[in-house]
N, C-alpha and C positions, 0 to 999 in steps of 0.2 A: 468733656470728649469721647465717646463711645470707643469700644477697640474692635480695630477689626480682625473678624474672623477669617483664621487661614486653614482651616481643615478643606480637602480633597472635594467635598462635598458644596461646601459655599463656594470654594473656588469654582468649581465647575458653574454655579448660576452667577458669577459675576463676570465672568470670561463673556468674550463677545460671539457674534452669531457665528462665526468662520472656527473660532478656536472648540468655540462647543461641538459644531458637527465632527470637524477633527477628533475630539474625544469619544464620541458617540460610535464613529467609525471604528475607532482602536478597542473600544470598548467591546464592540464585536467581534472584530477579528479576535480577542481574546477569548469571547465564548463559542467562537467557532473551532478554537483549538483544542480546548479541551474537549468539547463536545467529539468533533476527530479522534481525538489520542481515547476515548472511551471507547466509543463504537467498534476503531481497527483494534482495539487491544482485546474487545470480547469477542471479533470476528474471524483473528488470527489465534486465539486461544480454541477456537471452535476447529479451526482449521488442520491446527500441527495435531489435534488429538485425532483427526478425522485421518490425514498420511499415516500417524503412525499405526492407528489400527489397519489399515489399507495395506501398510510395509508388512506387516505380521500377518496378513491372509496371503499375501502373493509370496514370500517365504515359504508355508505350508504350501503352497499351491502346487499340483504336479503338473497342470497341463493350462492352458488359456482358458479351457471351457470350464476350469474349476476356478480358476482369476476371477473371470468374468463374474460367477455364479456366486461368488464371494463378497462379491464388492458392488454389486449393483444399488447397495445405499451409499456409496462416498462416490462424489461425485467426480475428480479429475481423473480417481484410479480407474473406475469403472470408463471413462471418457479413451485414457489411453488402450486399454485393451480393445474396447470395441474399435478403436482404430485401427488396432492392429488386426484384430480378426477380419474388417473390412476388408482391408487391405492384401490378406491370404486371401478373401474369397474372388478379389478381384484379378489375381493375381494366375489363377488355378489353370488357365488354359496355356499356361508359360511354364515351360516341359524345362526341370533341371538349370533352376534359374535362382536356387535358395539363397546367392550372396547378393543376386539384385535384387532379391523380395526384402532381405533384412536393410538392406543401404534406402529403399523406400520405405520401410516402416519407419526406420530411424528419421528421417528426413521429416513425416508428417509428427511424429511425436517429437521433434523439437520445436516443431510450429507452437503443437499444442502447450508444451514446455513454458515457451517464449509468453502465449495467450495467457497462461495462468500465473504468470508473473507481472504481468501489464496489471490483472486483474486484482493483484494482492497489492498493489501501487496504488490503486486507484481510491483515490482522496488524500493521498498525502502531497500531491504536487501542492492543495492550496496553501500546506503549512509551510512549505518551502516560498512560498511566495511571503506570506504573513512575515515570514521570518527576516525576507530582504527589504522589504519596503517599509516595514512598519516603525521604525527608527526615524526612516526617511519623511514619512506622512506627521510623525509626533514632531520632528524639526521644524517642518513646515509651520506647524500650530504655533509651534513657540516665534519663528520668527513672525509670520504675523503677529503674535501676539502683541512681542517686543514695539513693531512697528506702529502698530496702533497705540499702546502706551506712549511711546514715544510724541507721538502725533496728539495725543490730549496733552502732554505735560506740555507741547508747544505753545496748543493753544490758550490755554489755562495760566500760561507764565511761570508757573510756578517750580521750582526746581528739587524741593524740599524730598529728603530718601522717603521720607512715610508717605509722599506722593507717588514718587516712582514703583516701589518696594510690590503693593500688592497685585499693578497689570504685571510687573516683569514674573511672579511668583505663578499667577494665573496663566501666563504661555510657556514657565517652565513644565508646569504638569503635564502638558501637551510631551511632552522628551520623557518626561517619566512614564507616562502611558502606552508611549513607543515601545521604551526596552522592557515594559511586561507584557506584553503582547509578542514583541519579537524574542526577547529569549526562552521562555518556554516554546513557541513555534519550535526554534530550531533546535533545543532538544531534544522535544518528541519527536520531530522528524527522524531525526538520525535512530534516536533507538527503535521507529516503527521498520526503517529503512532496514536494520540489521536482524527485526524481528522477519520481515518479507524474503531477508536473504536468506534464511535457515529453512524457511519454509520455501524455497525455489529449491535449495538440496535437497529437502524433502524428496521433492516433486522429479524430481533428478534421479534420484536414489529407485524411485517407481518406474523409472523410464527402466531402468537397469534391468528392474526386476523384470518387468515384459519384454523385454528384449532376449533375456533368461529363455524364457519359456518359449517363446517363440523358436529360438535356437535348439528348445529342446522338443518339442513336437516335430520341427524340422527332421531332425535326427532321428526320430522314431518314424517317419517317414521313407526317408532314405534306405533305414536298415529293415524294416517291416517287412516289404513287398518282397524283398529278397526272399522271402522263404514260402511266398505264394496267398500272403494275407490283403484284404482288404482296409485301408488303415481309411478313417475319417480324421480331415485336421483338427486336433484338438481333443480326441476323446481320448480318454483315460487308457481303455482297452486298444491292445494293439489289433486284434479283430476282433469279428462278429461272426 
């Protein structure tokens, strides 16, 4: 009598076509989970570094013009400053409207901040789907495999445990693979969500720094014309 092999590899090839397809699907989901984890970890690490550099640059900047110049190689920071400068140019024909200008800039920056948050979370939704559905997919494979085993037992009229055990073991492997796919997906999703929240907080800090530069430039425009000087918005020098 030959010994029945119960290694996962042998059980995979001994399983029926439906259970085998379920196992392949779960293995693919596991590979996707770790691929997303590596890719997003590298991306978020790069984003955090750029945001930190942009924050330092805006802390040192005196005007929006200097802030724009020092963040030209920094995506979201430069986008925020350009949005503020664009709104300032479009509002030049509205006299004595500093508070309204600030409100319009804040609304625009909030939209850009929300869009950046959505961009940072891109790809993580698949992890949530894998974490939520993998156990049920694995359970489906197990139920189908057990049904097939019981059907084969009834057809062969054999009730020995040695006959039942291999089919049930192969079916339970699908549940095990479902948990292997789901648990890392949930843990990695929560980890990446925390990292994205940290990046969004840094973007919010950049928004506050941009608004500080806007307020500073508007104050210069309000004070210096009283002395008879000509002021260009965002320039470092009061008059030329």
